C-alpha positions as CSV (number, residue, x, y, z in Angstrom):
1,M,16.6,14.3,17.9
2,T,18.0,13.2,21.1
3,T,18.4,15.4,24.3
4,D,21.8,16.0,23.8
5,V,21.6,17.5,20.5
6,A,18.8,19.6,21.3
7,E,20.5,21.1,24.4
8,K,23.7,21.6,22.5
9,I,21.5,23.6,19.8
10,T,20.4,25.5,22.9
11,K,23.1,25.9,24.8
12,A,24.6,27.3,21.2
13,L,22.1,29.8,21.1
14,D,22.5,31.0,24.3
15,V,25.8,31.7,23.5
16,L,25.2,33.4,20.4
17,D,22.5,35.5,22.2
18,A,24.9,36.6,24.5
19,A,27.8,37.2,21.8
20,I,24.8,39.6,20.7
21,F,23.9,41.3,23.8
22,A,27.2,41.8,24.8
23,A,28.0,43.2,21.0
24,A,24.6,45.9,21.8
25,V,26.2,47.1,25.2
26,A,29.4,47.3,23.4
27,V,27.6,49.5,20.5
28,S,25.6,51.6,22.7
29,A,28.8,52.1,25.1
30,A,30.7,53.8,22.2
31,P,30.9,57.6,22.0
32,A,29.8,57.8,18.8
33,R,26.6,55.7,18.7
34,D,25.9,54.7,15.6
35,E,21.6,53.7,15.9
36,M,21.8,51.7,12.6
37,L,24.7,49.4,14.3
38,V,22.3,49.4,17.2
39,K,19.1,48.2,15.3
40,R,21.2,45.8,13.7
41,M,22.0,44.0,16.6
42,E,18.4,44.1,17.9
43,S,17.3,42.3,14.6
44,Y,19.8,39.6,15.7
45,R,18.5,39.0,19.0
46,E,15.1,38.2,16.8
47,V,17.0,36.0,14.6
48,V,18.1,33.9,17.8
49,R,14.2,33.8,18.9
50,R,13.4,32.9,15.5
51,Q,16.4,30.2,15.5
52,R,15.0,28.8,18.6
53,V,11.4,28.0,17.2
54,L,13.5,26.6,14.0
55,A,15.3,24.1,17.0
56,L,11.7,23.3,18.0
57,D,10.9,22.3,14.6
58,L,13.9,20.3,13.8
59,S,13.4,18.3,17.0
60,R,9.9,17.5,15.9
61,A,11.0,16.7,12.2
62,K,14.0,14.2,13.6
63,Q,11.1,12.5,16.2
64,S,8.6,12.1,13.2
65,G,11.3,10.7,10.9
66,D,11.2,13.6,8.1
67,L,15.0,13.5,6.9
68,R,14.9,16.2,4.4
69,E,12.9,18.7,6.9
70,V,15.8,17.9,9.6
71,S,18.3,18.4,6.8
72,R,16.5,21.9,5.7
73,L,16.1,23.2,9.4
74,A,19.7,22.3,10.4
75,N,21.0,24.2,7.2
76,L,19.1,27.2,8.2
77,L,19.7,27.2,11.5
78,Q,23.9,27.0,10.4
79,A,23.8,29.2,8.0
80,S,21.9,32.1,9.8
81,S,24.3,31.7,13.0
82,A,27.5,31.7,10.6
83,M,26.0,34.8,9.0
84,I,26.0,36.7,12.7
85,K,29.1,35.4,13.6
86,L,30.6,36.7,10.8
87,D,29.2,39.9,11.1
88,L,29.9,40.3,14.8
89,S,33.3,39.5,14.2
90,N,33.9,42.3,11.4
91,I,32.0,44.9,13.8
92,A,34.1,44.0,16.8
93,E,37.3,44.2,14.6
94,S,35.7,47.7,13.1
95,L,35.2,48.8,17.0
96,G,38.9,47.8,17.8
97,T,40.5,49.7,14.9
98,L,38.1,52.9,15.4
99,K,39.5,53.1,18.9
100,A,42.9,52.5,18.2
101,M,42.7,55.1,15.5
102,Q,40.9,57.8,18.1
103,Q,44.1,56.7,20.9
104,E,46.5,57.6,18.4
105,R,44.5,61.1,17.4
106,A,44.7,61.3,21.6
107,A,47.8,60.7,21.9
108,A,49.3,63.0,19.1
């Protein structure tokens, strides 16, 4: 694996980790703090930590020429990132809807 690809994966994981952190801060600051949601955010940070390990394994597999393992690891990385991204988007949308409903009630 070239350094460029390894760097891109690391940067993407950094962005994902930052998004998870921001979402966790927003959830923690919500008036009706949802402990299960907070734990979900913590578990996503663990997923990103594990993805970093997978990225190293991917680099090693590429260097050794094990293309089957490269493909498997790339699929794991992509699928777990997509799952987190989709769920974080849904959480953000739900929080936005909840906030709008609260504002409507306060205005009424």
